[in-house]
VEXMARZA-247132 format. One line per 4 residues: their letters; for each residue x, y, z of N, C-alpha, C, O. Coordinates in Angstrom, 1 decimal, padded with zeros to 4 digits, always signed. Layout:
<rs>
A) X:Y:Z:X:Y:Z:X:Y:Z:X:Y:Z; ... .
</rs>
This chain:
<rs>
PKGA) +006.6:+001.6:+003.0:+005.3:+001.1:+002.4:+004.6:+000.1:+003.3:+005.2:-000.7:+004.0; +003.3:+000.2:+003.3:+002.4:-000.6:+004.2:+002.7:-002.1:+004.0:+002.9:-002.8:+005.0; +002.7:-002.5:+002.7:+003.0:-004.0:+002.5:+004.3:-004.4:+003.0:+004.4:-005.5:+003.6; +005.3:-003.6:+002.8:+006.7:-004.0:+003.3:+006.7:-004.0:+004.8:+007.3:-004.9:+005.4 .
RQRG) +006.0:-003.1:+005.4:+005.9:-003.1:+006.9:+005.3:-004.3:+007.4:+005.7:-005.0:+008.4; +004.2:-004.7:+006.8:+003.4:-005.9:+007.2:+004.3:-007.2:+007.0:+004.1:-008.1:+007.8; +005.1:-007.2:+006.1:+006.0:-008.4:+005.8:+007.3:-008.3:+006.7:+008.1:-009.2:+006.6; +007.5:-007.2:+007.4:+008.7:-007.1:+008.2:+009.9:-006.8:+007.4:+011.0:-007.1:+007.9 .
EQGN) +009.8:-006.2:+006.3:+010.9:-005.9:+005.4:+011.6:-004.6:+005.8:+010.9:-003.6:+006.2; +012.9:-004.6:+005.8:+013.7:-003.4:+006.1:+015.1:-003.6:+005.5:+015.5:-004.7:+005.1; +015.8:-002.4:+005.3:+017.1:-002.5:+004.7:+017.5:-001.1:+004.2:+016.8:-000.2:+004.3; +018.7:-001.1:+003.5:+019.2:+000.1:+002.9:+019.1:+000.0:+001.4:+019.5:-001.1:+000.9 .
VTLE) +018.8:+001.1:+000.8:+018.7:+001.1:-000.7:+019.7:+002.2:-001.1:+019.5:+003.4:-000.7; +020.6:+001.9:-002.0:+021.5:+003.0:-002.5:+021.1:+003.3:-003.9:+021.0:+002.4:-004.8; +020.9:+004.6:-004.1:+020.5:+005.1:-005.4:+021.6:+005.9:-006.1:+022.4:+006.5:-005.4; +021.6:+005.9:-007.4:+022.4:+006.9:-008.2:+021.4:+007.8:-008.7:+020.5:+007.5:-009.5 .
IEIG) +021.6:+009.1:-008.4:+020.6:+010.1:-008.8:+021.2:+011.2:-009.6:+022.4:+011.6:-009.4; +020.5:+011.7:-010.6:+020.9:+012.9:-011.4:+020.2:+014.1:-010.9:+019.0:+014.2:-010.9; +021.0:+015.1:-010.5:+020.4:+016.4:-010.0:+020.7:+017.5:-011.0:+021.8:+017.7:-011.4; +019.6:+018.2:-011.4:+019.7:+019.3:-012.3:+020.1:+020.6:-011.7:+020.2:+020.6:-010.4 .
VDGV) +020.4:+021.6:-012.5:+020.8:+022.9:-012.0:+019.7:+023.5:-011.1:+020.0:+024.4:-010.3; +018.5:+023.0:-011.2:+017.4:+023.6:-010.4:+017.2:+022.8:-009.1:+016.3:+023.1:-008.4; +018.0:+021.8:-008.9:+017.9:+020.9:-007.7:+016.8:+019.8:-007.8:+016.6:+019.1:-006.8; +016.3:+019.7:-009.0:+015.3:+018.6:-009.2:+016.0:+017.3:-009.6:+016.9:+017.3:-010.4 .
CGAA) +015.6:+016.2:-009.0:+016.1:+014.9:-009.4:+015.4:+014.5:-010.7:+014.2:+014.2:-010.7; +016.2:+014.4:-011.7:+015.7:+014.1:-013.0:+015.6:+012.6:-013.3:+014.8:+012.1:-014.1; +016.5:+011.8:-012.6:+016.5:+010.4:-012.8:+017.1:+009.7:-011.5:+017.9:+010.3:-010.8; +016.6:+008.6:-011.2:+017.1:+007.8:-010.1:+017.0:+006.3:-010.4:+016.1:+005.8:-011.0 .
RVAV) +018.1:+005.6:-010.1:+018.2:+004.2:-010.4:+018.8:+003.5:-009.1:+019.6:+004.1:-008.5; +018.4:+002.3:-008.9:+018.9:+001.5:-007.8:+020.3:+001.0:-008.1:+020.5:+000.3:-009.1; +021.3:+001.5:-007.3:+022.6:+001.0:-007.5:+022.9:-000.2:-006.7:+023.6:-001.1:-007.1; +022.3:-000.2:-005.4:+022.5:-001.4:-004.5:+021.1:-001.6:-003.9:+020.6:-000.8:-003.1 .
SCGF) +020.5:-002.7:-004.2:+019.2:-003.1:-003.7:+019.3:-003.6:-002.3:+020.3:-004.1:-001.8; +018.2:-003.4:-001.6:+018.1:-004.0:-000.2:+017.5:-005.4:-000.3:+017.5:-006.1:+000.7; +017.1:-005.8:-001.5:+016.6:-007.2:-001.6:+015.1:-007.2:-001.6:+014.5:-008.3:-001.8; +014.4:-006.1:-001.5:+012.9:-006.0:-001.5:+012.5:-005.0:-002.5:+012.7:-003.8:-002.4 .
AELD) +011.8:-005.5:-003.5:+011.4:-004.6:-004.6:+010.5:-003.5:-004.2:+010.7:-002.4:-004.8; +009.6:-003.7:-003.2:+008.8:-002.6:-002.8:+009.6:-001.4:-002.2:+009.2:-000.3:-002.3; +010.6:-001.8:-001.4:+011.4:-000.8:-000.7:+012.3:-000.1:-001.8:+012.5:+001.1:-001.7; +012.8:-000.8:-002.8:+013.6:-000.2:-003.8:+012.7:+000.8:-004.6:+013.2:+001.9:-004.8 .
AAAV) +011.5:+000.4:-004.9:+010.6:+001.3:-005.6:+010.3:+002.6:-004.8:+010.2:+003.7:-005.3; +010.0:+002.4:-003.5:+009.7:+003.5:-002.6:+010.9:+004.5:-002.5:+010.7:+005.7:-002.5; +012.1:+004.0:-002.5:+013.3:+004.8:-002.5:+013.4:+005.7:-003.8:+013.7:+006.9:-003.7; +013.2:+005.0:-004.9:+013.2:+005.8:-006.2:+012.2:+006.9:-006.2:+012.4:+008.0:-006.6 .
KAAL) +011.0:+006.5:-005.8:+009.9:+007.5:-005.7:+010.2:+008.7:-004.8:+009.9:+009.8:-005.2; +010.8:+008.4:-003.7:+011.1:+009.5:-002.7:+012.2:+010.4:-003.3:+012.1:+011.6:-003.2; +013.2:+009.8:-004.0:+014.3:+010.6:-004.5:+013.7:+011.5:-005.6:+014.1:+012.7:-005.7; +012.8:+011.0:-006.5:+012.3:+011.8:-007.6:+011.4:+012.9:-007.1:+011.2:+013.9:-007.7 .
AARF) +010.8:+012.8:-005.9:+010.0:+013.8:-005.3:+010.8:+014.8:-004.5:+010.2:+015.9:-004.2; +012.0:+014.5:-004.1:+012.8:+015.4:-003.3:+013.4:+016.5:-004.1:+013.5:+016.5:-005.3; +013.8:+017.6:-003.4:+014.5:+018.7:-004.0:+015.9:+018.8:-003.3:+016.0:+018.6:-002.1; +016.9:+019.0:-004.1:+018.3:+019.0:-003.6:+019.0:+020.4:-003.8:+018.5:+021.1:-004.7 .
VPAK) +020.0:+020.6:-003.1:+020.8:+021.8:-003.4:+021.8:+021.4:-004.5:+022.6:+020.4:-004.4; +021.7:+022.1:-005.7:+022.6:+021.7:-006.8:+024.1:+021.9:-006.5:+024.4:+022.8:-005.7; +024.9:+021.1:-007.2:+026.3:+021.3:-007.1:+026.7:+022.7:-007.7:+025.9:+023.2:-008.5; +027.8:+023.2:-007.4:+028.2:+024.5:-008.0:+029.6:+024.4:-008.6:+030.5:+023.7:-008.1 .
KGNS) +029.8:+025.1:-009.7:+031.1:+025.3:-010.3:+031.3:+026.8:-010.2:+030.7:+027.6:-011.0; +032.2:+027.2:-009.3:+032.3:+028.7:-009.1:+031.0:+029.1:-008.4:+030.7:+028.6:-007.3; +030.3:+030.1:-008.9:+029.1:+030.5:-008.3:+027.9:+030.1:-009.1:+026.7:+030.5:-008.7; +028.1:+029.2:-010.1:+026.9:+028.8:-010.9:+026.5:+027.3:-010.6:+027.4:+026.5:-010.4 .
PVSS) +025.2:+027.1:-010.5:+024.8:+025.7:-010.3:+025.0:+024.9:-011.5:+024.9:+025.4:-012.6; +025.4:+023.6:-011.3:+025.6:+022.7:-012.4:+024.9:+021.4:-012.1:+024.6:+021.0:-011.0; +024.6:+020.6:-013.2:+024.1:+019.3:-013.0:+025.1:+018.3:-012.4:+026.3:+018.5:-012.6; +024.6:+017.3:-011.7:+025.6:+016.4:-011.1:+024.9:+015.0:-010.9:+023.7:+014.9:-011.1 .
VARL) +025.8:+014.1:-010.6:+025.3:+012.7:-010.3:+025.8:+012.4:-008.9:+027.0:+012.7:-008.6; +025.0:+011.8:-008.1:+025.4:+011.5:-006.7:+024.8:+010.2:-006.3:+023.9:+009.6:-006.9; +025.3:+009.6:-005.2:+024.8:+008.4:-004.6:+024.1:+008.8:-003.3:+024.5:+009.7:-002.6; +022.9:+008.2:-003.1:+022.1:+008.5:-002.0:+021.6:+007.2:-001.4:+021.1:+006.3:-002.1 .
TLSF) +021.8:+007.0:-000.1:+021.4:+005.8:+000.6:+020.2:+006.1:+001.5:+020.3:+007.0:+002.4; +019.1:+005.4:+001.3:+017.9:+005.5:+002.2:+017.8:+004.3:+003.0:+017.9:+003.1:+002.5; +017.5:+004.5:+004.3:+017.4:+003.3:+005.2:+015.9:+003.2:+005.6:+015.3:+004.1:+006.0; +015.4:+002.0:+005.5:+014.1:+001.6:+005.9:+014.2:+000.8:+007.1:+014.7:-000.4:+007.1 .
RLK) +013.7:+001.3:+008.3:+013.8:+000.5:+009.5:+012.4:+000.5:+010.2:+011.7:+001.4:+010.2; +012.1:-000.7:+010.8:+010.9:-000.9:+011.5:+011.1:-000.5:+012.9:+012.2:-000.7:+013.5; +010.1:+000.2:+013.5:+010.2:+000.6:+014.9:+009.2:-000.2:+015.7:+009.1:+000.0:+017.0 .
</rs>
């Protein structure tokens, strides 16, 4: 995010995400914050917009819960 970049904020955000049988992230919550609210919010927004390969039980897709870590680094 532009504001976070201007303030020099960076870090890792770990999310707990719920992935449906269709690969859509139905819910995301911050499990471990990086300490910057704007980066935490950007991580949740990115996860909700992403598409995932659903877990499978046998040959059938199933809903699942996973942890996802996003890293925000300044270059």
